[in-house]
C-alpha positions in Angstrom: 132.3 70.0 203.6 130.9 67.9 206.4 131.8 64.3 207.2 129.0 61.8 206.9 128.8 58.6 208.6 127.6 56.3 206.0 126.6 53.5 208.5 123.9 56.0 209.5 122.3 55.9 206.2 123.2 52.6 204.5 120.5 50.1 204.7 118.0 52.3 205.7 114.5 51.8 204.2 112.9 54.5 202.0 109.7 55.3 203.6 108.8 58.8 202.2 106.1 59.0 199.1 106.5 62.0 196.9 103.5 62.6 195.1 103.6 65.3 192.3 100.7 67.8 191.8 98.7 67.7 188.5 100.8 69.4 185.8 99.1 72.7 184.8 96.7 72.4 181.8 98.1 74.4 178.5 96.0 77.5 178.7 95.9 77.2 174.7 93.8 73.9 175.2 90.6 75.7 176.0 90.9 77.5 172.8 92.0 74.4 170.9 88.9 72.5 172.1 86.9 75.2 169.9 89.2 75.4 167.2 89.4 71.9 166.5 85.6 71.4 165.7 85.7 74.5 163.6 88.6 73.3 161.5 87.4 69.9 160.6 90.8 68.9 159.1 92.3 69.1 162.6 89.4 67.1 164.1 90.1 64.5 161.4 93.7 64.1 162.4 93.0 64.1 166.0 92.0 60.4 166.4 92.7 60.4 170.3 91.0 63.7 170.7 94.0 65.3 172.9 94.4 68.3 170.8 97.7 67.3 169.7 98.6 65.9 166.3 101.1 63.1 167.1 103.7 61.5 165.1 101.2 58.5 164.0 98.4 60.9 163.5 100.5 63.0 161.3 101.6 59.8 159.3 97.9 59.1 158.9 97.1 62.6 157.5 96.6 61.5 153.7 93.8 58.8 154.8 92.0 61.2 157.3 92.1 64.0 154.7 90.4 61.7 152.1 87.8 60.7 154.3 86.7 64.6 154.4 86.2 64.3 150.6 82.6 64.4 150.6 81.9 64.8 147.0 84.7 62.3 145.8 86.4 65.0 143.5 89.8 64.2 144.8 90.1 67.6 146.3 89.3 69.5 149.6 87.4 72.9 149.3 87.3 75.2 152.3 83.6 73.9 153.3 85.0 70.5 153.4 87.9 71.8 155.6 85.3 73.5 157.9 84.7 76.7 156.4 81.1 78.1 157.0 79.7 81.3 156.1 76.5 81.0 158.1 73.5 82.5 156.6 75.7 82.8 153.4 72.4 83.5 151.4 72.1 86.9 153.1 75.8 87.9 152.6 77.3 89.4 149.3 79.0 86.7 147.3 82.3 88.5 147.1 82.6 88.8 150.9 81.8 85.1 151.2 84.6 84.5 148.7 87.1 86.5 150.7 86.1 85.1 153.8 86.7 81.5 152.4 90.2 82.7 151.0 91.0 83.9 154.5 89.9 80.8 156.2 92.4 78.6 154.1 95.0 81.3 154.4 95.2 82.2 158.1 94.9 78.7 159.7 98.4 77.6 159.8 97.5 73.7 159.0 95.2 74.5 156.0 97.8 77.0 154.8 100.6 74.5 155.0 98.4 72.0 153.0 97.2 74.2 150.6 101.0 74.8 149.3 99.9 76.4 146.0 97.5 78.7 147.8 94.6 78.2 145.5 92.0 77.9 148.4 91.8 74.1 147.8 93.8 71.1 149.1 94.4 68.9 145.8 95.2 65.4 145.4 98.9 66.0 145.1 98.7 68.1 148.3 96.9 65.6 150.4 99.6 62.8 149.0 102.2 65.5 150.3 100.4 66.3 153.7 102.8 64.4 155.9 105.9 66.4 154.8 103.8 69.7 154.9 102.8 69.2 158.5 106.4 68.4 159.7 107.2 72.0 158.6 105.1 73.3 161.4 107.0 71.3 164.1 108.9 74.1 165.3 110.5 72.4 168.2 111.1 69.0 166.5 109.2 66.8 169.0 107.4 65.1 166.0 104.2 66.4 167.2 102.0 69.7 166.6 100.6 71.1 169.8 98.2 73.9 170.2 100.9 76.6 170.1 102.2 75.4 166.8 98.7 75.3 164.9 96.5 77.9 166.2 96.5 81.1 164.2 98.1 84.2 165.7 95.7 86.3 167.1 97.1 89.8 165.1 96.9 87.8 161.8 93.4 86.6 162.4 92.3 90.0 163.5 94.0 91.7 160.2 92.3 89.0 157.9 88.9 89.9 159.5 89.5 93.5 158.7 90.4 92.7 155.1 87.4 90.3 154.8 85.1 93.3 155.9 86.4 96.1 154.0 88.3 94.8 151.1 85.7 95.5 148.3 87.7 94.9 145.4 89.4 92.0 146.8 93.2 92.9 146.0 94.1 92.1 149.5 94.5 95.8 150.6 92.6 98.4 152.1 92.7 101.6 149.8 91.9 105.2 151.0 88.4 105.0 149.4 87.6 101.7 151.2 89.1 103.3 154.4 86.9 106.2 154.0 83.6 103.9 153.5 81.0 104.2 156.0 81.8 100.4 157.2 85.4 101.5 158.0 85.0 104.0 160.5 85.4 102.1 163.6 88.8 100.9 162.0 90.1 104.1 160.3 92.6 104.8 163.1 94.0 101.4 162.9 94.1 101.5 159.2 96.1 104.9 159.1 98.5 103.7 161.5 99.0 100.5 159.7 100.1 102.5 156.4 103.4 103.5 157.5 105.1 103.7 154.2 102.2 106.5 153.4 101.3 104.7 150.2 97.6 105.1 150.8 97.4 101.2 151.2 97.1 98.8 154.4 97.9 95.4 153.5 97.0 92.4 155.7 100.8 92.0 156.7 100.8 95.9 157.7 97.6 95.5 159.7 98.6 92.5 161.7 101.9 94.5 162.5 100.0 97.4 163.6 97.5 95.2 165.8 100.4 93.4 167.3 102.4 96.6 168.1 99.4 98.2 169.9 99.0 95.1 171.9 102.4 95.0 173.1 102.1 98.7 174.1 99.2 98.0 175.9 100.8 95.2 177.9 103.8 97.4 178.5 101.4 100.1 179.9 99.7 97.8 181.9 102.7 96.4 183.4 103.9 100.1 184.1 101.0 100.8 185.9 101.1 97.7 188.0 104.6 98.4 189.0 103.5 101.8 190.1 100.9 100.3 192.1 98.0 101.8 190.0 95.0 99.8 188.7 
């Protein structure tokens, strides 16, 4: 310890100004900007357009949801929540229905609001929306940030495969569906997902296989980088 002559520092005016740099932007914000426009429920909640659902915005959720009820039937359909099949007249009705169900299921906020999983947000679910949203607040800061409300990439990818290939709508890809012409590009993925060898690939198994493959690729890329390979 060195002795300090306090007389040499006491009474000295502070003349140094420290300017902090601009905090880095959350990398998920760029995705959130698009995502909030697709999921109209989120856009309705986010009154200040900062892509974070604050405590006051959560408290206002029932009123925000009721404004989306275009046909005034007391419930919100997938379309009123933001689902769009695009050129739906050109798509098979069963595929559109699977896509509609997946939209409500894979988007965390919609899944939380649709507590009974029937693909619609009822009046009772609208009334209970504040409590449902609070369950998504993983870090307990009374706000929902993009990382808490964006769907996981592997879950979204698995749902896309199910929508495209699950012809009988049972939520699983059978061997017959896996062998169909449309499934050729993802057949290896479907086979890998069927780890229990029961001939079926569920959405959960698909998501797990996609996540595993992504993690393996990241590990491989890190190993190549560490070895100086490109």
